N, CA, C and O atoms as a GROMACS GRO file, in nm:
protein
  616
    1MET      N    1  11.817  10.774  11.524
    1MET     CA    2  11.751  10.808  11.649
    1MET      C    3  11.793  10.706  11.754
    1MET      O    4  11.801  10.587  11.724
    2ASN      N    5  11.818  10.751  11.872
    2ASN     CA    6  11.860  10.665  11.982
    2ASN      C    7  11.737  10.611  12.052
    2ASN      O    8  11.666  10.686  12.119
    3SER      N    9  11.711  10.481  12.038
    3SER     CA   10  11.590  10.422  12.096
    3SER      C   11  11.606  10.393  12.244
    3SER      O   12  11.509  10.354  12.309
    4SER      N   13  11.726  10.412  12.300
    4SER     CA   14  11.745  10.385  12.442
    4SER      C   15  11.703  10.503  12.529
    4SER      O   16  11.699  10.492  12.652
    5ARG      N   17  11.672  10.616  12.467
    5ARG     CA   18  11.629  10.732  12.545
    5ARG      C   19  11.488  10.709  12.598
    5ARG      O   20  11.399  10.666  12.525
    6ARG      N   21  11.471  10.737  12.725
    6ARG     CA   22  11.340  10.724  12.787
    6ARG      C   23  11.260  10.849  12.760
    6ARG      O   24  11.315  10.960  12.760
    7PRO      N   25  11.130  10.834  12.736
    7PRO     CA   26  11.048  10.954  12.716
    7PRO      C   27  11.048  11.038  12.844
    7PRO      O   28  11.042  10.984  12.955
    8THR      N   29  11.056  11.166  12.827
    8THR     CA   30  11.053  11.253  12.944
    8THR      C   31  10.910  11.298  12.967
    8THR      O   32  10.832  11.317  12.874
    9SER      N   33  10.878  11.315  13.094
    9SER     CA   34  10.746  11.365  13.127
    9SER      C   35  10.762  11.502  13.192
    9SER      O   36  10.864  11.530  13.255
   10THR      N   37  10.664  11.583  13.176
   10THR     CA   38  10.666  11.716  13.235
   10THR      C   39  10.638  11.703  13.384
   10THR      O   40  10.541  11.639  13.423
   11PRO      N   41  10.723  11.764  13.468
   11PRO     CA   42  10.698  11.756  13.611
   11PRO      C   43  10.568  11.827  13.648
   11PRO      O   44  10.530  11.926  13.585
   12THR      N   45  10.500  11.776  13.750
   12THR     CA   46  10.377  11.837  13.797
   12THR      C   47  10.410  11.962  13.878
   12THR      O   48  10.526  11.985  13.913
   13GLY      N   49  10.309  12.043  13.906
   13GLY     CA   50  10.327  12.162  13.988
   13GLY      C   51  10.382  12.127  14.125
   13GLY      O   52  10.465  12.200  14.179
   14LEU      N   53  10.337  12.016  14.180
   14LEU     CA   54  10.385  11.974  14.311
   14LEU      C   55  10.532  11.936  14.304
   14LEU      O   56  10.610  11.974  14.392
   15GLU      N   57  10.571  11.862  14.202
   15GLU     CA   58  10.712  11.823  14.186
   15GLU      C   59  10.801  11.945  14.170
   15GLU      O   60  10.910  11.950  14.228
   16CYS      N   61  10.757  12.042  14.093
   16CYS     CA   62  10.834  12.166  14.074
   16CYS      C   63  10.848  12.240  14.206
   16CYS      O   64  10.956  12.289  14.239
   17ARG      N   65  10.738  12.249  14.280
   17ARG     CA   66  10.742  12.320  14.407
   17ARG      C   67  10.836  12.252  14.506
   17ARG      O   68  10.911  12.319  14.576
   18LEU      N   69  10.831  12.120  14.512
   18LEU     CA   70  10.920  12.047  14.602
   18LEU      C   71  11.066  12.068  14.564
   18LEU      O   72  11.151  12.083  14.651
   19ALA      N   73  11.095  12.069  14.434
   19ALA     CA   74  11.231  12.091  14.388
   19ALA      C   75  11.278  12.232  14.425
   19ALA      O   76  11.391  12.250  14.471
   20LEU      N   77  11.192  12.330  14.406
   20LEU     CA   78  11.228  12.468  14.440
   20LEU      C   79  11.251  12.486  14.589
   20LEU      O   80  11.341  12.559  14.630
   21LEU      N   81  11.170  12.419  14.669
   21LEU     CA   82  11.182  12.431  14.814
   21LEU      C   83  11.294  12.344  14.869
   21LEU      O   84  11.336  12.362  14.983
   22GLY      N   85  11.341  12.248  14.789
   22GLY     CA   86  11.447  12.158  14.835
   22GLY      C   87  11.402  12.064  14.944
   22GLY      O   88  11.482  12.024  15.028
   23THR      N   89  11.276  12.026  14.944
   23THR     CA   90  11.225  11.937  15.047
   23THR      C   91  11.230  11.791  15.001
   23THR      O   92  11.226  11.762  14.881
   24GLU      N   93  11.240  11.703  15.095
   24GLU     CA   94  11.251  11.560  15.065
   24GLU      C   95  11.120  11.486  15.089
   24GLU      O   96  11.120  11.365  15.108
   25MET      N   97  11.009  11.556  15.088
   25MET     CA   98  10.880  11.493  15.113
   25MET      C   99  10.850  11.390  15.004
   25MET      O  100  10.867  11.417  14.885
   26ARG      N  101  10.804  11.273  15.046
   26ARG     CA  102  10.768  11.168  14.952
   26ARG      C  103  10.638  11.204  14.882
   26ARG      O  104  10.542  11.246  14.946
   27LEU      N  105  10.636  11.186  14.751
   27LEU     CA  106  10.516  11.216  14.673
   27LEU      C  107  10.426  11.093  14.665
   27LEU      O  108  10.456  10.996  14.595
   28THR      N  109  10.317  11.098  14.738
   28THR     CA  110  10.221  10.988  14.733
   28THR      C  111  10.105  11.031  14.644
   28THR      O  112  10.083  11.150  14.623
   29PRO      N  113  10.032  10.935  14.591
   29PRO     CA  114   9.915  10.971  14.509
   29PRO      C  115   9.816  11.059  14.585
   29PRO      O  116   9.759  11.152  14.527
   30HIS      N  117   9.794  11.032  14.714
   30HIS     CA  118   9.699  11.112  14.790
   30HIS      C  119   9.750  11.254  14.811
   30HIS      O  120   9.672  11.348  14.802
   31ARG      N  121   9.880  11.272  14.837
   31ARG     CA  122   9.934  11.407  14.852
   31ARG      C  123   9.921  11.485  14.722
   31ARG      O  124   9.893  11.605  14.723
   32ARG      N  125   9.940  11.415  14.610
   32ARG     CA  126   9.922  11.481  14.480
   32ARG      C  127   9.778  11.527  14.462
   32ARG      O  128   9.752  11.638  14.416
   33GLU      N  129   9.683  11.440  14.499
   33GLU     CA  130   9.541  11.473  14.484
   33GLU      C  131   9.503  11.594  14.571
   33GLU      O  132   9.436  11.686  14.524
   34VAL      N  133   9.547  11.593  14.696
   34VAL     CA  134   9.516  11.703  14.787
   34VAL      C  135   9.578  11.832  14.737
   34VAL      O  136   9.513  11.936  14.736
   35PHE      N  137   9.704  11.827  14.695
   35PHE     CA  138   9.770  11.946  14.642
   35PHE      C  139   9.697  11.999  14.519
   35PHE      O  140   9.680  12.120  14.504
   36GLN      N  141   9.653  11.910  14.433
   36GLN     CA  142   9.585  11.952  14.310
   36GLN      C  143   9.457  12.029  14.342
   36GLN      O  144   9.427  12.129  14.278
   37VAL      N  145   9.382  11.981  14.441
   37VAL     CA  146   9.260  12.053  14.481
   37VAL      C  147   9.296  12.193  14.528
   37VAL      O  148   9.230  12.290  14.491
   38LEU      N  149   9.401  12.205  14.610
   38LEU     CA  150   9.441  12.336  14.661
   38LEU      C  151   9.494  12.425  14.549
   38LEU      O  152   9.466  12.545  14.547
   39ALA      N  153   9.569  12.368  14.456
   39ALA     CA  154   9.625  12.446  14.346
   39ALA      C  155   9.515  12.502  14.255
   39ALA      O  156   9.532  12.607  14.194
   40GLU      N  157   9.403  12.431  14.247
   40GLU     CA  158   9.291  12.473  14.163
   40GLU      C  159   9.192  12.562  14.238
   40GLU      O  160   9.095  12.609  14.179
   41SER      N  161   9.216  12.586  14.366
   41SER     CA  162   9.121  12.660  14.451
   41SER      C  163   9.172  12.800  14.481
   41SER      O  164   9.291  12.822  14.501
   42THR      N  165   9.080  12.894  14.484
   42THR     CA  166   9.114  13.029  14.528
   42THR      C  167   9.037  13.066  14.654
   42THR      O  168   9.050  13.178  14.705
   43ASP      N  169   8.956  12.974  14.704
   43ASP     CA  170   8.870  13.004  14.818
   43ASP      C  171   8.924  12.951  14.951
   43ASP      O  172   8.853  12.956  15.052
   44HIS      N  173   9.046  12.900  14.954
   44HIS     CA  174   9.110  12.855  15.077
   44HIS      C  175   9.024  12.750  15.150
   44HIS      O  176   8.975  12.777  15.260
   45PRO      N  177   9.008  12.633  15.091
   45PRO     CA  178   8.918  12.532  15.150
   45PRO      C  179   8.970  12.477  15.283
   45PRO      O  180   9.090  12.475  15.310
   46THR      N  181   8.875  12.431  15.364
   46THR     CA  182   8.906  12.359  15.487
   46THR      C  183   8.939  12.215  15.450
   46THR      O  184   8.920  12.174  15.336
   47ALA      N  185   8.986  12.138  15.547
   47ALA     CA  186   9.013  11.996  15.522
   47ALA      C  187   8.886  11.924  15.478
   47ALA      O  188   8.890  11.840  15.387
   48ASN      N  189   8.774  11.955  15.541
   48ASN     CA  190   8.646  11.892  15.502
   48ASN      C  191   8.610  11.927  15.359
   48ASN      O  192   8.562  11.840  15.284
   49GLU      N  193   8.631  12.051  15.319
   49GLU     CA  194   8.599  12.091  15.182
   49GLU      C  195   8.690  12.022  15.082
   49GLU      O  196   8.644  11.982  14.974
   50VAL      N  197   8.819  12.007  15.115
   50VAL     CA  198   8.911  11.933  15.028
   50VAL      C  199   8.862  11.790  15.013
   50VAL      O  200   8.857  11.737  14.902
   51TYR      N  201   8.824  11.728  15.125
   51TYR     CA  202   8.774  11.590  15.124
   51TYR      C  203   8.652  11.575  15.032
   51TYR      O  204   8.646  11.483  14.951
   52HIS      N  205   8.556  11.666  15.046
   52HIS     CA  206   8.434  11.658  14.965
   52HIS      C  207   8.464  11.682  14.816
   52HIS      O  208   8.402  11.620  14.730
   53ARG      N  209   8.557  11.771  14.787
   53ARG     CA  210   8.593  11.794  14.647
   53ARG      C  211   8.660  11.671  14.587
   53ARG      O  212   8.640  11.639  14.470
   54LEU      N  213   8.739  11.602  14.666
   54LEU     CA  214   8.802  11.479  14.618
   54LEU      C  215   8.699  11.368  14.600
   54LEU      O  216   8.708  11.290  14.505
   55LYS      N  217   8.602  11.362  14.688
   55LYS     CA  218   8.496  11.261  14.675
   55LYS      C  219   8.415  11.284  14.548
   55LYS      O  220   8.372  11.189  14.483
   56GLU      N  221   8.394  11.412  14.512
   56GLU     CA  222   8.324  11.443  14.387
   56GLU      C  223   8.402  11.394  14.266
   56GLU      O  224   8.344  11.371  14.159
   57ARG      N  225   8.532  11.377  14.281
   57ARG     CA  226   8.618  11.326  14.174
   57ARG      C  227   8.634  11.175  14.183
   57ARG      O  228   8.718  11.117  14.113
   58ASP      N  229   8.554  11.111  14.267
   58ASP     CA  230   8.559  10.966  14.288
   58ASP      C  231   8.690  10.918  14.347
   58ASP      O  232   8.734  10.807  14.318
   59SER      N  233   8.753  11.000  14.430
   59SER     CA  234   8.875  10.960  14.499
   59SER      C  235   8.841  10.862  14.611
   59SER      O  236   8.734  10.872  14.673
   60ALA      N  237   8.930  10.770  14.637
   60ALA     CA  238   8.910  10.672  14.744
   60ALA      C  239   8.980  10.717  14.872
   60ALA      O  240   9.017  10.632  14.954
   61ILE      N  241   8.999  10.845  14.890
   61ILE     CA  242   9.072  10.899  15.005
   61ILE      C  243   8.979  10.913  15.126
   61ILE      O  244   8.860  10.939  15.110
   62SER      N  245   9.035  10.894  15.245
   62SER     CA  246   8.957  10.912  15.368
   62SER      C  247   8.982  11.052  15.423
   62SER      O  248   9.080  11.118  15.386
   63LEU      N  249   8.895  11.097  15.511
   63LEU     CA  250   8.912  11.229  15.572
   63LEU      C  251   9.040  11.232  15.654
   63LEU      O  252   9.112  11.333  15.653
   64ALA      N  253   9.071  11.125  15.725
   64ALA     CA  254   9.195  11.119  15.804
   64ALA      C  255   9.317  11.135  15.713
   64ALA      O  256   9.414  11.201  15.751
   65THR      N  257   9.314  11.075  15.596
   65THR     CA  258   9.425  11.087  15.502
   65THR      C  259   9.437  11.229  15.450
   65THR      O  260   9.548  11.278  15.431
   66VAL      N  261   9.324  11.295  15.427
   66VAL     CA  262   9.328  11.436  15.384
   66VAL      C  263   9.398  11.519  15.491
   66VAL      O  264   9.486  11.599  15.459
   67TYR      N  265   9.360  11.500  15.617
   67TYR     CA  266   9.426  11.573  15.726
   67TYR      C  267   9.576  11.544  15.730
   67TYR      O  268   9.656  11.635  15.744
   68ASN      N  269   9.613  11.417  15.717
   68ASN     CA  270   9.756  11.380  15.718
   68ASN      C  271   9.830  11.443  15.602
   68ASN      O  272   9.942  11.492  15.619
   69CYS      N  273   9.770  11.442  15.484
   69CYS     CA  274   9.833  11.504  15.366
   69CYS      C  275   9.851  11.654  15.388
   69CYS      O  276   9.957  11.709  15.358
   70LEU      N  277   9.747  11.719  15.438
   70LEU     CA  278   9.756  11.863  15.463
   70LEU      C  279   9.864  11.894  15.566
   70LEU      O  280   9.936  11.993  15.552
   71ASP      N  281   9.875  11.811  15.669
   71ASP     CA  282   9.981  11.829  15.769
   71ASP      C  283  10.119  11.822  15.704
   71ASP      O  284  10.205  11.905  15.730
   72GLN      N  285  10.139  11.721  15.619
   72GLN     CA  286  10.269  11.704  15.553
   72GLN      C  287  10.298  11.817  15.455
   72GLN      O  288  10.410  11.870  15.452
   73LEU      N  289  10.199  11.855  15.376
   73LEU     CA  290  10.218  11.963  15.279
   73LEU      C  291  10.250  12.094  15.350
   73LEU      O  292  10.332  12.173  15.303
   74THR      N  293  10.184  12.119  15.462
   74THR     CA  294  10.208  12.240  15.541
   74THR      C  295  10.345  12.234  15.607
   74THR      O  296  10.422  12.331  15.602
   75GLU      N  297  10.376  12.121  15.668
   75GLU     CA  298  10.505  12.104  15.738
   75GLU      C  299  10.623  12.125  15.644
   75GLU      O  300  10.726  12.179  15.686
   76HIS      N  301  10.610  12.084  15.520
   76HIS     CA  302  10.719  12.097  15.424
   76HIS      C  303  10.714  12.229  15.346
   76HIS      O  304  10.793  12.250  15.254
   77GLY      N  305  10.621  12.317  15.383
   77GLY     CA  306  10.615  12.449  15.322
   77GLY      C  307  10.558  12.452  15.182
   77GLY      O  308  10.579  12.549  15.109
   78VAL      N  309  10.487  12.347  15.143
   78VAL     CA  310  10.431  12.337  15.009
   78VAL      C  311  10.301  12.415  14.998
   78VAL      O  312  10.270  12.469  14.892
   79VAL      N  313  10.226  12.423  15.107
   79VAL     CA  314  10.104  12.503  15.115
   79VAL      C  315  10.106  12.579  15.247
   79VAL      O  316  10.183  12.546  15.338
   80LYS      N  317  10.020  12.680  15.257
   80LYS     CA  318  10.008  12.757  15.381
   80LYS      C  319   9.881  12.719  15.453
   80LYS      O  320   9.777  12.695  15.391
   81GLN      N  321   9.890  12.715  15.584
   81GLN     CA  322   9.771  12.698  15.668
   81GLN      C  323   9.725  12.838  15.706
   81GLN      O  324   9.804  12.919  15.755
   82VAL      N  325   9.597  12.866  15.685
   82VAL     CA  326   9.540  12.997  15.713
   82VAL      C  327   9.441  12.980  15.828
   82VAL      O  328   9.346  12.904  15.818
   83ASN      N  329   9.465  13.051  15.936
   83ASN     CA  330   9.376  13.042  16.052
   83ASN      C  331   9.299  13.172  16.067
   83ASN      O  332   9.357  13.281  16.073
   84VAL      N  333   9.168  13.160  16.072
   84VAL     CA  334   9.080  13.274  16.087
   84VAL      C  335   9.015  13.263  16.224
   84VAL      O  336   8.914  13.194  16.242
   85GLU      N  337   9.074  13.332  16.319
   85GLU     CA  338   9.026  13.332  16.456
   85GLU      C  339   8.996  13.190  16.504
   85GLU      O  340   9.086  13.106  16.505
   86ARG      N  341   8.874  13.161  16.543
   86ARG     CA  342   8.843  13.029  16.600
   86ARG      C  343   8.779  12.933  16.502
   86ARG      O  344   8.733  12.826  16.541
   87SER      N  345   8.775  12.969  16.375
   87SER     CA  346   8.714  12.880  16.276
   87SER      C  347   8.815  12.774  16.232
   87SER      O  348   8.932  12.779  16.269
   88GLN      N  349   8.768  12.680  16.153
   88GLN     CA  350   8.854  12.572  16.103
   88GLN      C  351   8.968  12.629  16.021
   88GLN      O  352   8.953  12.731  15.954
   89SER      N  353   9.083  12.562  16.026
   89SER     CA  354   9.196  12.602  15.943
   89SER      C  355   9.158  12.588  15.796
   89SER      O  356   9.084  12.498  15.758
   90ARG      N  357   9.211  12.679  15.717
   90ARG     CA  358   9.194  12.675  15.572
   90ARG      C  359   9.334  12.659  15.512
   90ARG      O  360   9.434  12.680  15.581
   91PHE      N  361   9.339  12.623  15.385
   91PHE     CA  362   9.467  12.596  15.323
   91PHE      C  363   9.480  12.669  15.191
   91PHE      O  364   9.383  12.684  15.117
   92CYS      N  365   9.601  12.714  15.162
   92CYS     CA  366   9.628  12.801  15.050
   92CYS      C  367   9.754  12.752  14.978
   92CYS      O  368   9.858  12.732  15.041
   93ALA      N  369   9.745  12.732  14.847
   93ALA     CA  370   9.860  12.688  14.769
   93ALA      C  371   9.943  12.806  14.718
   93ALA      O  372  10.049  12.784  14.660
   94ASN      N  373   9.896  12.928  14.737
   94ASN     CA  374   9.967  13.047  14.690
   94ASN      C  375  10.081  13.078  14.785
   94ASN      O  376  10.058  13.121  14.898
   95LEU      N  377  10.205  13.058  14.741
   95LEU     CA  378  10.321  13.083  14.826
   95LEU      C  379  10.383  13.220  14.803
   95LEU      O  380  10.480  13.257  14.869
   96HIS      N  381  10.327  13.296  14.708
   96HIS     CA  382  10.377  13.432  14.686
   96HIS      C  383  10.338  13.518  14.806
   96HIS      O  384  10.240  13.489  14.876
   97GLU      N  385  10.415  13.623  14.830
   97GLU     CA  386  10.384  13.712  14.941
   97GLU      C  387  10.246  13.774  14.920
   97GLU      O  388  10.222  13.839  14.818
   98HIS      N  389  10.156  13.753  15.014
   98HIS     CA  390  10.022  13.809  15.007
   98HIS      C  391   9.960  13.807  15.146
   98HIS      O  392  10.014  13.747  15.238
   99VAL      N  393   9.848  13.873  15.159
   99VAL     CA  394   9.772  13.870  15.283
   99VAL      C  395   9.636  13.809  15.251
   99VAL      O  396   9.603  13.787  15.135
  100HIS      N  397   9.559  13.782  15.355
  100HIS     CA  398   9.428  13.722  15.337
  100HIS      C  399   9.319  13.821  15.378
  100HIS      O  400   9.324  13.880  15.485
  101PHE      N  401   9.222  13.836  15.291
  101PHE     CA  402   9.106  13.921  15.318
  101PHE      C  403   8.992  13.831  15.363
  101PHE      O  404   8.954  13.737  15.293
  102HIS      N  405   8.936  13.860  15.481
  102HIS     CA  406   8.827  13.781  15.538
  102HIS      C  407   8.699  13.864  15.538
  102HIS      O  408   8.697  13.975  15.589
  103CYS      N  409   8.594  13.810  15.480
  103CYS     CA  410   8.465  13.879  15.481
  103CYS      C  411   8.397  13.851  15.615
  103CYS      O  412   8.375  13.736  15.652
  104ASP      N  413   8.363  13.958  15.686
  104ASP     CA  414   8.298  13.945  15.816
  104ASP      C  415   8.156  13.890  15.807
  104ASP      O  416   8.105  13.835  15.905
  105ARG      N  417   8.092  13.904  15.692
  105ARG     CA  418   7.954  13.859  15.680
  105ARG      C  419   7.946  13.714  15.631
  105ARG      O  420   7.886  13.630  15.699
  106CYS      N  421   8.003  13.682  15.516
  106CYS     CA  422   7.986  13.548  15.458
  106CYS      C  423   8.101  13.452  15.492
  106CYS      O  424   8.089  13.332  15.469
  107GLY      N  425   8.210  13.504  15.547
  107GLY     CA  426   8.321  13.418  15.586
  107GLY      C  427   8.418  13.384  15.474
  107GLY      O  428   8.512  13.308  15.495
  108ALA      N  429   8.397  13.439  15.354
  108ALA     CA  430   8.487  13.410  15.242
  108ALA      C  431   8.629  13.459  15.274
  108ALA      O  432   8.648  13.560  15.342
  109VAL      N  433   8.726  13.384  15.225
  109VAL     CA  434   8.867  13.422  15.241
  109VAL      C  435   8.926  13.431  15.102
  109VAL      O  436   8.912  13.338  15.022
  110SER      N  437   8.994  13.541  15.072
  110SER     CA  438   9.057  13.556  14.942
  110SER      C  439   9.195  13.618  14.958
  110SER      O  440   9.224  13.684  15.058
  111ASP      N  441   9.278  13.596  14.857
  111ASP     CA  442   9.413  13.652  14.859
  111ASP      C  443   9.411  13.798  14.819
  111ASP      O  444   9.331  13.839  14.734
  112ALA      N  445   9.497  13.875  14.879
  112ALA     CA  446   9.518  14.015  14.840
  112ALA      C  447   9.668  14.030  14.818
  112ALA      O  448   9.748  14.024  14.911
  113GLU      N  449   9.705  14.051  14.693
  113GLU     CA  450   9.846  14.065  14.656
  113GLU      C  451   9.893  14.207  14.686
  113GLU      O  452   9.815  14.302  14.671
  114PRO      N  453  10.017  14.224  14.727
  114PRO     CA  454  10.068  14.360  14.751
  114PRO      C  455  10.084  14.437  14.621
  114PRO      O  456  10.115  14.379  14.516
  115THR      N  457  10.064  14.565  14.628
  115THR     CA  458  10.084  14.649  14.510
  115THR      C  459  10.230  14.694  14.499
  115THR      O  460  10.273  14.737  14.392
  116HIS      N  461  10.305  14.682  14.609
  116HIS     CA  462  10.448  14.717  14.612
  116HIS      C  463  10.521  14.610  14.692
  116HIS      O  464  10.459  14.534  14.767
  117ASP      N  465  10.652  14.605  14.676
  117ASP     CA  466  10.731  14.515  14.759
  117ASP      C  467  10.707  14.551  14.905
  117ASP      O  468  10.705  14.668  14.941
  118LEU      N  469  10.690  14.450  14.987
  118LEU     CA  470  10.661  14.473  15.128
  118LEU      C  471  10.776  14.421  15.212
  118LEU      O  472  10.804  14.301  15.213
  119ASP      N  473  10.842  14.509  15.280
  119ASP     CA  474  10.945  14.472  15.375
  119ASP      C  475  10.887  14.498  15.513
  119ASP      O  476  10.877  14.613  15.556
  120ALA      N  477  10.849  14.392  15.582
  120ALA     CA  478  10.780  14.406  15.710
  120ALA      C  479  10.859  14.490  15.809
  120ALA      O  480  10.800  14.564  15.887
  121SER      N  481  10.991  14.479  15.806
  121SER     CA  482  11.071  14.556  15.902
  121SER      C  483  11.067  14.705  15.872
  121SER      O  484  11.096  14.786  15.959
  122GLN      N  485  11.032  14.743  15.748
  122GLN     CA  486  11.017  14.884  15.713
  122GLN      C  487  10.875  14.934  15.734
  122GLN      O  488  10.852  15.054  15.746
  123PHE      N  489  10.780  14.842  15.739
  123PHE     CA  490  10.640  14.878  15.749
  123PHE      C  491  10.592  14.885  15.894
  123PHE      O  492  10.513  14.972  15.929
  124TRP      N  493  10.642  14.793  15.978
  124TRP     CA  494  10.602  14.788  16.119
  124TRP      C  495  10.722  14.816  16.208
  124TRP      O  496  10.836  14.789  16.171
  125ASN      N  497  10.695  14.870  16.324
  125ASN     CA  498  10.799  14.898  16.422
  125ASN      C  499  10.825  14.769  16.501
  125ASN      O  500  10.763  14.746  16.605
  126LEU      N  501  10.915  14.687  16.452
  126LEU     CA  502  10.944  14.558  16.513
  126LEU      C  503  11.048  14.574  16.624
  126LEU      O  504  11.121  14.673  16.627
  127PRO      N  505  11.057  14.476  16.714
  127PRO     CA  506  11.161  14.483  16.818
  127PRO      C  507  11.300  14.489  16.754
  127PRO      O  508  11.324  14.425  16.651
  128LYS      N  509  11.389  14.565  16.814
  128LYS     CA  510  11.525  14.580  16.762
  128LYS      C  511  11.592  14.443  16.750
  128LYS      O  512  11.591  14.364  16.844
  129GLY      N  513  11.648  14.416  16.633
  129GLY     CA  514  11.718  14.291  16.608
  129GLY      C  515  11.628  14.177  16.560
  129GLY      O  516  11.677  14.068  16.533
  130ALA      N  517  11.497  14.202  16.550
  130ALA     CA  518  11.405  14.097  16.503
  130ALA      C  519  11.431  14.068  16.356
  130ALA      O  520  11.466  14.158  16.280
  131ARG      N  521  11.413  13.944  16.317
  131ARG     CA  522  11.427  13.903  16.178
  131ARG      C  523  11.295  13.840  16.134
  131ARG      O  524  11.251  13.742  16.194
  132VAL      N  525  11.233  13.894  16.032
  132VAL     CA  526  11.105  13.844  15.984
  132VAL      C  527  11.131  13.721  15.897
  132VAL      O  528  11.211  13.726  15.803
  133THR      N  529  11.063  13.611  15.929
  133THR     CA  530  11.076  13.489  15.849
  133THR      C  531  10.951  13.461  15.767
  133THR      O  532  10.955  13.385  15.670
  134ARG      N  533  10.842  13.523  15.806
  134ARG     CA  534  10.717  13.504  15.733
  134ARG      C  535  10.620  13.612  15.777
  134ARG      O  536  10.626  13.659  15.891
  135THR      N  537  10.532  13.650  15.690
  135THR     CA  538  10.430  13.750  15.721
  135THR      C  539  10.294  13.684  15.714
  135THR      O  540  10.261  13.616  15.616
  136ASP      N  541  10.214  13.704  15.818
  136ASP     CA  542  10.080  13.647  15.823
  136ASP      C  543   9.984  13.758  15.864
  136ASP      O  544   9.960  13.780  15.983
  137VAL      N  545   9.931  13.828  15.766
  137VAL     CA  546   9.846  13.943  15.791
  137VAL      C  547   9.704  13.912  15.744
  137VAL      O  548   9.684  13.851  15.638
  138ALA      N  549   9.607  13.953  15.824
  138ALA     CA  550   9.466  13.936  15.786
  138ALA      C  551   9.401  14.073  15.778
  138ALA      O  552   9.420  14.158  15.865
  139ILE      N  553   9.326  14.093  15.673
  139ILE     CA  554   9.249  14.215  15.655
  139ILE      C  555   9.102  14.174  15.658
  139ILE      O  556   9.062  14.078  15.593
  140ARG      N  557   9.022  14.247  15.733
  140ARG     CA  558   8.881  14.211  15.749
  140ARG      C  559   8.792  14.320  15.693
  140ARG      O  560   8.828  14.437  15.689
  141GLY      N  561   8.674  14.279  15.649
  141GLY     CA  562   8.577  14.374  15.596
  141GLY      C  563   8.466  14.299  15.527
  141GLY      O  564   8.433  14.187  15.565
  142LEU      N  565   8.408  14.360  15.425
  142LEU     CA  566   8.302  14.296  15.347
  142LEU      C  567   8.352  14.270  15.206
  142LEU      O  568   8.410  14.359  15.143
  143CYS      N  569   8.330  14.150  15.157
  143CYS     CA  570   8.367  14.116  15.020
  143CYS      C  571   8.279  14.198  14.925
  143CYS      O  572   8.179  14.255  14.968
  144PRO      N  573   8.314  14.205  14.798
  144PRO     CA  574   8.235  14.285  14.704
  144PRO      C  575   8.086  14.247  14.702
  144PRO      O  576   8.000  14.335  14.696
  145LYS      N  577   8.056  14.119  14.708
  145LYS     CA  578   7.915  14.076  14.705
  145LYS      C  579   7.839  14.123  14.829
  145LYS      O  580   7.728  14.173  14.818
  146CYS      N  581   7.900  14.106  14.947
  146CYS     CA  582   7.835  14.148  15.071
  146CYS      C  583   7.828  14.300  15.081
  146CYS      O  584   7.730  14.354  15.132
  147ALA      N  585   7.931  14.369  15.033
  147ALA     CA  586   7.930  14.515  15.035
  147ALA      C  587   7.818  14.569  14.945
  147ALA      O  588   7.749  14.664  14.982
  148ALA      N  589   7.801  14.508  14.829
  148ALA     CA  590   7.693  14.551  14.738
  148ALA      C  591   7.558  14.523  14.801
  148ALA      O  592   7.466  14.603  14.788
  149SER      N  593   7.546  14.410  14.868
  149SER     CA  594   7.420  14.374  14.934
  149SER      C  595   7.387  14.475  15.043
  149SER      O  596   7.271  14.512  15.059
  150SER      N  597   7.487  14.519  15.118
  150SER     CA  598   7.468  14.619  15.224
  150SER      C  599   7.426  14.752  15.165
  150SER      O  600   7.339  14.820  15.219
  151ALA      N  601   7.488  14.790  15.053
  151ALA     CA  602   7.456  14.918  14.989
  151ALA      C  603   7.313  14.918  14.937
  151ALA      O  604   7.245  15.020  14.940
  152ASN      N  605   7.268  14.801  14.889
  152ASN     CA  606   7.131  14.792  14.834
  152ASN      C  607   7.025  14.803  14.944
  152ASN      O  608   6.912  14.846  14.918
  153ARG      N  609   7.062  14.763  15.065
  153ARG     CA  610   6.967  14.768  15.178
  153ARG      C  611   6.953  14.908  15.234
  153ARG      O  612   6.852  14.942  15.296
  154ALA      N  613   7.055  14.990  15.214
  154ALA     CA  614   7.056  15.124  15.274
  154ALA      C  615   6.965  15.220  15.205
  154ALA      O  616   6.956  15.336  15.245
   0.00000   0.00000   0.00000
């Protein structure tokens, strides 16, 4: 056995994503922590919610650092920033093509995956010569919980 071989470690989800995206963003412990919260979340947390979730884990991160980490992760395409009208920005680690469903009553935001391949230029009448680089679609309505609550009141 060759004792000079270094043990290999499995790359983290963030390291894999950075490699796939070909970005040169520096991996800091705080960026890893913020990304991990987003990777484990399906509710598209705000910066404040990310901060509070990290505090529950006894992280020594500040709110300003959370904002800075989210800015860097978004700028490098590692996570998506989701804006719901005039409310606080939310963040999403799901980079697969999807849209966001917003509940008009409770404010919940969830991912809605396409059932078929979506080519925006085939779906919408875009200006001639336009090239789609990203799709940002929002669907609004009532989430299952709020819809059931409305039905029970009727």
